[in-house]
N, C-alpha and C positions, 0 to 999 in steps of 0.2 A: 803512716797517713792512710794507706789503703784499708787498714783495719778499722779506722774510725769512719771512713766512708761506707764500709760494709755495715757497720753498726747503724749508721743513719738510714741506709737503705732498708735494712731488716726491720728497723723500728717503724718505718713508714708502712711497709707491707704487713708487718705483724699487727699494728694497730688498726689498719684498714680492715683486715680480716676479723679482728675482734669487734669492731664497730658494726660490721656487716652481720656478724652472728648475734650481736645485741638486738638489732632491729628485726632480724628473722627469728628471734626467740630461741636461738641455739644455746645461749648462756642462761642458766636457770637461777642459781642461787645469788648471783651478783649482777643481775641485769640492771645496770645503771639507767639505761635509756627509758625503759618503762617504769622503773622505780622513781625516776625524777618526775615523770608525767603524773603518776599516782600521787606522790607527795604534794606536787604543785596544785593539783585539782582539789585535794583535801583541804589544804591551807586556804586556797582561794574560796572554797565553800564556806569555811569558817569566817573569812572576811565578809562574805555576803550576808551570813546569818547574824554575826556579832560584830558589826562595824564599829570601830572606835570613833572615827570621824564620819559621822552619819551623812554629812553633805558630800563626801568624796564619792565620785562615780565608781561604779563597779569596774568600768574600763577607764581607770584613772589616767592622768597625764603620763604620756610615754609608756603606757601599758604594753603596746606591741613592740616597741623598741626594746624594752626589758625582756620580753619573751624571746625575742631574737637573740639578745645577749646571752640569755640563759642557756639556750641550746648551742650557740656558737662557742661560748667559753667552756661549757661542760664537755663537748664532744669534738667540735671541729678544731679548736685551738690545740688540743692534744695532738690531733692528726698533723697539723701544720708545723708545730715546733716543739711542744713540751716533751713528748716521749723521746724523740730523737735527741734533743738537747740533754735531757736527764740521763739517758743511757750513755751518751758520749762522755759527759762529765764524770760519771761514775767510773768508766773505763780509764779515763785520763788520770783520775785520782789513784786508782789501783795501780796503774803503771808507775806513777811517781813513787808510791810507797814501795813497790817492788824494787825500784832502783836503789833504795836505801835498805833493802832486805827487811821490809816490813809489809804488813797487810792490815786492812782495816780491823781484822779480828784481833790484832795485837792491842787495840785500844778499846775493845768492847768491854763495857762494865759488867754485862751479864748476857746470857743467852735466854731469850724469851721462852724457848722450849723447855727450859729447866724450871719454869714457874707454873703454878696452877693457871689454867686458861684465863679465868676471870681477872687474876692479878696482872698477868701479862698484858691483857687488853686495857686494863685500867691505867697501867704505867704508860703504855703507848699513847693513850688518849690524853693524859695529863701533860706529859712531856711535849707532845706535838702542839697542844693548845697553848702552853706557856711560851714556846718558841714563836708561835704565830702571834701571840699577844705582843711580844717584844718587837717582832717585825712590823706589826701594825703601828706601833708607836714611832718607829723609824720612818714609816711612810708619811707621817705627819710632821716630823721634825726635820727631815732632810729635804731641802727645797727641790732637788732633782727628782727624788722619789715622790714628793707631794704633787708634782706636776702630773705624774701618772695617776696618782690616787684621786685626783680631781674628777676623773670620769665617774667613779663611784659616788662621789659627793655632789655630782650634778643632778642627782635625783631631787625633784621638787615636790613629789607626792609619794609617800611610802606605800609599798605593797610587796607581796612575797617575792616577786620576780626581781625586785631591785637588789636582792641579795647577790645576784650573779651578774650585775652590771659592773664590769671592771675592765681596765685597760689590759691588753695582752701581756704587758711587762710585769704586772703584779704577781701572777703565779710563778714567773721566772725568779723574782726576788724571794718570794715565800719558799719555794723549793730549794733555792740556793742556801738559805739560812737553815732550812729544816734537815737537809740531807745528813750532815755530819752528826748532829745530836741523835737522829734516829738510827744511824749506822752503829752508834755505840750501844744500842739496845736492839740489835738486829735480829733477823730470822723470824719475822712475822710473815705468815702466809697471806695470800691475796684475800682469802675469805675473812681473815681477821681485820685486815685493812678496810674491806668493804663494810663491815659492821660499824666500825668507828666512823667511817666517812658518811654513811647514811644518817647516823645520829647527828653529825655536824650539819648536814644539809637540812635536816628537819628543823633543828634549832635556828639555823640561819634564816630559813624561810619565815619562821615564826617571829624572829627578831624584827624583820623588816615589814611584816604584815600589818594591815590596818586593823589591829587588835589591841585591846587595852589591858591585856593580862600582864601580871608580874609574878605569877606562880606562888604568891604568899611568901612564906619563909624561904622558899627555894630561890627567890630573887637574889639571894646572897651567894648562890651557887651557879645558877643558870642565867645567861643573858636573856633579856626579855624586851618586848616592844617599848614599854614605858621608860626603860633605861636607854635603849639604843637610839631612840628618837633624838636624845640630846647629843649623841655622837654626830648626828647630821645637822645640828643646829647651825644656822647661818651666822648668828651672833653669839659670842661667848665672852665672859669677862676676861680682862687681860691676864689674870693669874692662871687661866687655863687656855690661853690663846692657841696652844698647839693641839688642843683637842682633849676629849674626855671619853670615858667609857669605851676603852679599846677592845674589850672582850669580844671574842668571836663566838665561842660556845659557852665558856665559863665566865661568869661575872666576878668570880672570886679574886682574880688577880687585881682588878680595879679596886676592890675594897682593901686588899692587903697593901697595895702600893699607893693608895690614896689618890687614884685617878678617877674615882667615882664622882658623879655629879648629876643630881636630880633635884634641882632647886624647887621645882613645883611641877604640876601636871603639864606635860609638854605636848599635849594633844594637837594644839593649833599653832605651834611655833613655826616660823619660817625656816625652811631647809635650804641647804646649799652652802656657798662660800662667797667671799667678797668678790664682786665683779663677775659673778657667774652668768650674768645676762650676756656677757661677751663670749662665753664658752661655746664651742661648737655644739649644735643640737642633733646632728646626724651621726650615724654609726661610723661611717668611713672617716670623717674628720676627727672624731673622738679617738679612733684607733691609731691614727697617724701620730707621729711624735708630737707631743704637745707643743703649741706655739710658745715662743719666748715671752717672758713677762714683759709687759710694756711699762 
């Protein structure tokens, strides 16, 4: 038990030092803090120059709430729970495997270091995106998880920062499902992960932005605003009542598994979910355990 307590303590102190170095520009190649700011400003500038919904204000509904969510979820949430939780779970899993004379390496399909750099990164990206696509489907199909996911779907006007409005429980769910598949293709260094992560953040910002792009033929590969707007639609036909267009970065999975749905131009459709007018509007109430369904 003391070992796990030490892991939690070291996780907190280690991440705090990391975050401090980010802000003070001590980390150069993987500076998420200023990288997020630059990406956000660029996509916001695109929204201002090329707005899809021209009547939508530059400072749209809940703009500042979503900006707060963006920094809280991207940095503070990691400090509060995710890093310590992730490191502890990894250690517990390794201890369990050791007790049966195994290690995670016994299950690895391959070592990423044995592959060309570009191929290793591509596999990492595709596998992680597919796992997250499936996890996203579960968030919509399992009532307990959907209660958490409602925070993200409480967005009433789409904009880049809506990308990172989500309940603190969501990344716990995503990371829990993601750990074992990624461990099977382990040994990616931090710089590799940073590259993939930044690509995902850029696409995620663009998906939620007030932009009318669909990337031409690339729409069948990359998620895009015209596709993702339907994922946030308040009303959907009964045959897709659990949701559509689950893709995070790639749209490919939706086309392969027939969960794609773009019946017409969705620029002005109403966003949200049934009875969302009763859903909490402030950060604290949204982050607390969701109220029981009435």
